[in-house]
C-alpha positions as CSV (number, residue, x, y, z in Angstrom):
1,M,50.7,-19.3,-70.8
2,K,50.7,-22.4,-72.9
3,R,53.4,-23.5,-70.0
4,T,50.8,-22.5,-67.3
5,I,48.0,-24.7,-69.2
6,S,50.2,-28.1,-69.3
7,I,51.2,-27.3,-65.4
8,L,47.6,-27.2,-64.8
9,L,46.3,-30.1,-67.4
10,I,49.2,-32.4,-65.5
11,S,47.8,-31.5,-62.2
12,Y,44.1,-32.6,-63.5
13,I,45.3,-35.3,-64.4
14,M,47.1,-36.2,-61.3
15,I,44.0,-35.4,-59.3
16,L,41.8,-37.7,-61.2
17,T,44.9,-40.5,-61.0
18,A,44.9,-39.7,-57.4
19,C,40.8,-40.2,-57.0
20,Q,40.9,-43.4,-58.9
21,D,43.9,-44.7,-56.7
22,H,41.6,-43.9,-53.3
23,K,38.1,-44.7,-54.4
24,D,37.4,-47.0,-51.4
25,I,38.2,-44.4,-49.5
26,L,35.0,-43.5,-47.4
27,C,33.5,-40.3,-46.1
28,P,33.5,-39.5,-42.0
29,G,30.5,-41.1,-41.3
30,Q,29.6,-43.6,-43.0
31,E,31.9,-46.0,-41.1
32,P,30.7,-46.8,-37.8
33,H,31.6,-44.6,-34.7
34,R,32.5,-46.4,-31.3
35,V,30.3,-45.1,-28.8
36,D,31.0,-45.9,-24.6
37,I,27.6,-46.4,-22.5
38,S,28.3,-45.6,-19.0
39,F,25.2,-46.8,-16.6
40,E,25.3,-44.5,-13.4
41,W,23.4,-45.8,-10.6
42,D,23.0,-42.6,-8.7
43,K,19.0,-43.5,-8.8
44,A,19.2,-47.0,-7.9
45,S,22.2,-48.0,-5.9
46,E,20.3,-51.5,-4.9
47,A,19.9,-52.2,-8.6
48,N,22.3,-54.9,-10.1
49,P,21.2,-56.2,-13.4
50,D,22.6,-59.5,-15.3
51,G,22.8,-57.3,-18.0
52,M,20.9,-54.2,-20.3
53,T,19.7,-54.1,-23.5
54,L,20.2,-51.3,-25.8
55,Y,17.9,-49.8,-28.5
56,F,19.3,-46.7,-30.6
57,Y,16.7,-45.4,-33.2
58,S,18.1,-43.1,-35.8
59,D,16.2,-40.0,-37.4
60,N,16.2,-42.0,-40.9
61,G,14.6,-44.8,-40.0
62,E,17.0,-47.3,-38.8
63,S,17.1,-49.0,-35.8
64,Y,20.5,-50.8,-33.8
65,R,19.8,-53.1,-30.4
66,F,23.1,-53.9,-28.4
67,D,23.1,-56.4,-25.4
68,I,25.4,-55.6,-22.6
69,A,26.5,-58.1,-20.1
70,G,26.6,-56.6,-15.8
71,R,25.6,-53.6,-14.7
72,D,28.0,-50.9,-15.7
73,G,27.9,-50.4,-19.6
74,G,30.1,-50.6,-22.2
75,P,31.1,-50.0,-26.3
76,V,28.6,-50.0,-29.5
77,E,29.2,-49.0,-32.7
78,L,27.2,-46.4,-34.5
79,P,27.2,-44.9,-37.9
80,V,27.4,-40.2,-37.6
81,G,24.2,-39.5,-37.0
82,Q,21.4,-38.5,-34.6
83,Y,19.0,-41.3,-32.5
84,H,16.6,-41.7,-29.2
85,M,17.8,-44.3,-26.6
86,V,16.4,-46.7,-24.8
87,A,18.4,-49.2,-22.3
88,Y,16.6,-51.4,-19.9
89,N,17.7,-54.6,-17.9
90,N,17.1,-57.8,-19.9
91,D,16.8,-60.0,-16.5
92,V,12.8,-59.6,-15.7
93,P,11.6,-62.8,-17.1
94,T,8.0,-61.9,-16.2
95,I,7.8,-58.6,-18.4
96,D,7.6,-58.7,-22.2
97,I,9.1,-56.1,-24.4
98,S,7.2,-55.3,-27.6
99,G,6.7,-52.6,-30.3
100,A,10.7,-52.4,-30.6
101,Q,10.3,-51.2,-34.3
102,A,10.2,-47.4,-33.5
103,F,10.8,-45.4,-30.0
104,Q,7.6,-44.0,-30.0
105,T,5.3,-47.7,-29.6
106,I,8.3,-50.0,-27.4
107,K,6.6,-50.6,-24.4
108,A,6.9,-53.3,-21.4
109,E,3.9,-55.5,-20.2
110,A,3.5,-58.1,-17.4
111,R,3.0,-61.1,-18.8
112,H,-0.8,-62.5,-18.0
113,I,-1.2,-65.7,-16.4
114,K,-2.1,-68.5,-18.6
115,G,-6.0,-68.8,-18.5
116,K,-6.5,-66.3,-16.4
117,N,-7.2,-62.5,-16.1
118,F,-4.8,-61.0,-14.6
119,L,-0.9,-60.3,-14.6
120,S,2.1,-62.1,-12.9
121,S,4.1,-60.3,-10.8
122,A,6.4,-57.8,-12.9
123,G,9.7,-57.9,-11.0
124,M,12.1,-54.3,-10.7
125,L,12.4,-53.0,-13.9
126,Y,15.4,-50.6,-14.8
127,E,15.0,-48.2,-17.5
128,T,16.3,-44.7,-19.3
129,T,16.0,-42.8,-21.6
130,I,18.0,-40.3,-24.0
131,N,15.5,-38.1,-26.4
132,R,18.5,-36.9,-28.8
133,I,22.2,-38.1,-29.0
134,E,24.1,-37.2,-32.2
135,V,27.0,-39.0,-32.8
136,T,30.3,-37.0,-35.0
137,P,33.4,-38.5,-36.2
138,C,34.2,-35.8,-33.1
139,G,32.6,-37.2,-30.5
140,V,29.1,-36.7,-29.0
141,E,26.1,-34.9,-27.5
142,Y,23.3,-35.8,-26.3
143,T,20.2,-34.0,-24.1
144,R,19.3,-36.0,-20.5
145,E,16.1,-36.4,-19.8
146,D,16.4,-33.1,-17.5
147,G,16.7,-31.4,-20.5
148,T,20.5,-30.1,-20.0
149,V,23.0,-31.0,-23.2
150,K,26.2,-32.7,-22.7
151,E,29.2,-32.9,-24.9
152,C,31.8,-35.1,-25.1
153,N,34.5,-35.1,-27.2
154,Q,36.0,-38.9,-26.1
155,S,32.3,-40.4,-27.3
156,L,31.0,-41.1,-24.1
157,I,27.5,-41.3,-23.0
158,R,26.3,-41.7,-19.1
159,C,23.2,-42.7,-18.5
160,H,20.9,-42.9,-15.3
161,P,18.4,-45.8,-14.9
162,D,15.9,-45.5,-12.5
163,S,12.7,-48.2,-12.0
164,I,9.8,-47.7,-14.0
165,T,7.6,-50.8,-11.4
166,S,7.2,-50.6,-8.2
167,I,7.3,-53.4,-5.4
168,Y,4.5,-54.1,-3.4
169,S,5.2,-55.6,0.1
170,L,2.2,-57.0,2.0
171,V,2.3,-57.5,6.1
172,V,-1.0,-58.7,7.4
173,N,-0.8,-58.8,10.8
174,N,-2.4,-60.4,14.1
175,I,-4.5,-63.3,12.3
176,S,-7.2,-65.1,14.5
177,G,-7.9,-69.0,12.7
178,I,-5.0,-68.6,10.5
179,G,-4.6,-72.6,11.8
180,N,-7.5,-72.9,9.4
181,V,-5.6,-71.9,6.0
182,K,-3.9,-74.0,4.2
183,K,-2.6,-71.2,1.2
184,A,-3.1,-67.8,0.7
185,S,-2.3,-65.3,-2.1
186,A,-3.2,-61.7,-2.6
187,T,-4.3,-59.7,-6.0
188,I,-3.6,-55.7,-6.0
189,K,-6.5,-53.8,-8.2
190,G,-5.5,-50.4,-10.2
191,I,-2.3,-50.9,-11.5
192,A,-1.4,-50.4,-15.2
193,S,-0.2,-53.5,-17.3
194,G,2.5,-51.6,-19.0
195,Q,4.0,-48.7,-19.8
196,Y,5.7,-47.3,-22.8
197,L,9.7,-46.9,-22.6
198,S,9.9,-43.5,-24.3
199,D,7.6,-41.2,-22.3
200,H,6.4,-43.7,-19.6
201,H,3.1,-43.4,-20.3
202,P,1.3,-46.4,-18.1
203,F,-1.2,-48.5,-20.7
204,G,-3.8,-51.0,-19.8
205,F,-5.4,-49.8,-16.5
206,P,-7.1,-50.5,-14.4
207,S,-5.5,-54.4,-14.2
208,E,-5.2,-56.8,-11.3
209,S,-1.5,-58.4,-10.6
210,Y,-1.4,-61.3,-8.6
211,F,1.3,-63.2,-6.1
212,P,1.5,-65.8,-3.1
213,L,1.5,-65.2,0.1
214,S,3.5,-66.9,3.0
215,T,2.0,-67.9,6.0
216,D,3.6,-68.3,9.9
217,I,1.5,-70.0,11.8
218,S,3.4,-69.2,15.1
219,K,3.2,-65.1,14.2
220,G,-0.4,-65.0,12.9
221,M,1.0,-63.1,9.8
222,F,0.5,-63.6,6.3
223,T,4.0,-61.9,4.3
224,G,4.6,-61.4,0.2
225,K,5.7,-59.1,-2.4
226,G,4.8,-58.4,-5.9
227,G,6.0,-56.1,-8.9
228,A,3.5,-54.1,-11.1
229,F,3.6,-50.9,-13.4
230,P,2.2,-47.9,-11.4
231,T,-0.5,-45.4,-12.8
232,N,1.3,-42.6,-12.0
233,G,-2.0,-40.9,-10.8
234,K,-2.9,-39.3,-7.9
235,D,-6.9,-39.8,-8.2
236,M,-6.5,-43.6,-8.8
237,T,-7.8,-46.0,-7.0
238,Y,-6.4,-49.3,-5.4
239,S,-7.4,-52.2,-3.7
240,L,-6.1,-55.6,-2.1
241,D,-7.6,-59.0,-2.1
242,I,-6.9,-61.8,0.6
243,I,-7.7,-65.0,-1.0
244,V,-7.4,-68.2,1.5
245,T,-8.0,-71.7,1.1
246,L,-9.1,-73.7,4.1
247,T,-8.0,-76.8,5.0
248,D,-11.5,-78.4,3.7
249,G,-10.5,-76.7,0.3
250,T,-13.1,-74.1,0.9
251,S,-11.4,-70.5,-0.7
252,Y,-13.0,-67.2,1.0
253,V,-11.8,-63.6,-0.9
254,K,-11.4,-60.5,1.2
255,D,-11.2,-56.8,-0.4
256,F,-9.6,-53.8,1.5
257,D,-9.0,-50.2,0.0
258,I,-5.3,-49.6,0.1
259,T,-5.4,-46.2,-1.9
260,Q,-4.1,-44.3,0.7
261,Q,-1.1,-46.2,1.4
262,V,-0.4,-46.6,-2.6
263,V,-0.5,-43.0,-3.1
264,N,1.4,-41.6,0.8
265,S,3.8,-44.2,0.3
266,K,7.5,-42.4,0.9
267,Y,8.8,-44.4,-1.1
268,P,6.7,-45.1,-4.9
269,H,8.9,-47.6,-5.9
270,N,8.8,-49.7,-3.1
271,V,5.2,-49.3,-1.2
272,L,4.7,-51.2,2.2
273,I,1.4,-51.9,2.7
274,V,0.2,-53.1,5.9
275,I,-3.0,-55.2,7.4
276,D,-3.6,-54.9,11.1
277,G,-6.2,-57.2,12.3
278,L,-8.0,-60.5,9.8
279,G,-10.4,-62.9,10.8
280,I,-10.4,-65.9,9.3
281,P,-13.7,-68.4,8.7
282,D,-14.0,-71.1,10.5
283,S,-13.8,-74.4,8.5
284,G,-16.4,-76.2,6.9
285,K,-18.6,-75.1,4.0
286,P,-21.3,-72.8,4.1
287,S,-24.7,-73.3,3.2
288,P,-25.4,-71.6,0.2
289,P,-28.5,-68.8,0.3
290,A,-31.7,-69.6,-1.6
291,G,-31.3,-69.3,-5.3
292,G,-28.0,-71.0,-4.7
293,D,-25.8,-68.2,-5.1
294,I,-22.6,-69.0,-3.8
295,S,-21.4,-65.7,-2.7
296,V,-22.5,-65.1,1.1
297,D,-21.2,-63.2,4.2
298,V,-18.9,-64.6,6.3
299,E,-17.7,-61.1,8.2
300,G,-16.9,-59.5,5.2
301,W,-15.8,-62.8,3.3
302,E,-16.9,-63.8,0.0
303,V,-16.9,-67.7,-0.5
304,I,-15.0,-68.1,-4.4
305,E,-14.7,-71.5,-6.3
306,I,-10.7,-70.7,-7.4
307,D,-7.9,-72.8,-9.3
308,I,-5.4,-70.1,-8.7
309,N,-2.3,-71.6,-7.9
310,S,-0.3,-70.3,-5.2
311,D,3.4,-72.2,-6.9
312,I,3.3,-69.8,-9.5
313,S,6.8,-68.1,-9.9
314,I,7.3,-64.4,-9.2
């Protein structure tokens, strides 16, 4: 009996000594765990971003940011735990990201043109969200946006970014009097100013987005392209203002209802808007009516005072 007690005591002392010798050994999960991110572009095959920014939001309130060059993805290091993830291309200078301190508040918004009450062209933003990622010492498990659960013991997460802004391409054909035009621009009304990235909920609508137009006198047409955040609502109305400045300095604006072209577009993230037939007012400033109001009817055009520069970058 005494020999048994002695053996147990010696064993206990050896265990204590071993614990002291290995007191710096960390339990699984306290060290960073490598996770490989792969961006699959099946939803946006035309995308070729310069790089992607990723945010991981843990259940304990910590957040981690990674910037990965190129479109393919790469490795990140995360402690074992559960996360929400947001990723987007970081090469669109006309879009501001804010609220990045939390998954529920991170949002993207088109930049406001300084001194004016409308937005610059947003450009194309690609984004992907994963609502649940569990990083373990043995791999990862994650729930995709369609609700399917994926497990990978090689710690590989496949993401599928998609465009969340829309590009609006405008073509105005059969323009008479185009030789009177010094410069032209357009604004699209009814779009959102931005979108929350966690649930793709738009905000700040209706807003106006500005983009310049190119003038082709030989073909009698205007063309232009601009990006904006859609409102994702079937009952929204959309309109287009075409603004022209004539060679004598007079500026005119004319409004068009483009709701049906936007709502019924076959490609909601690449919308083609066509205006067929447009008559430009003759050069020569019209006389204002009694009372001094400068808004006058010239075949649907209104005279305006404007300081928009058509060389604003988009």
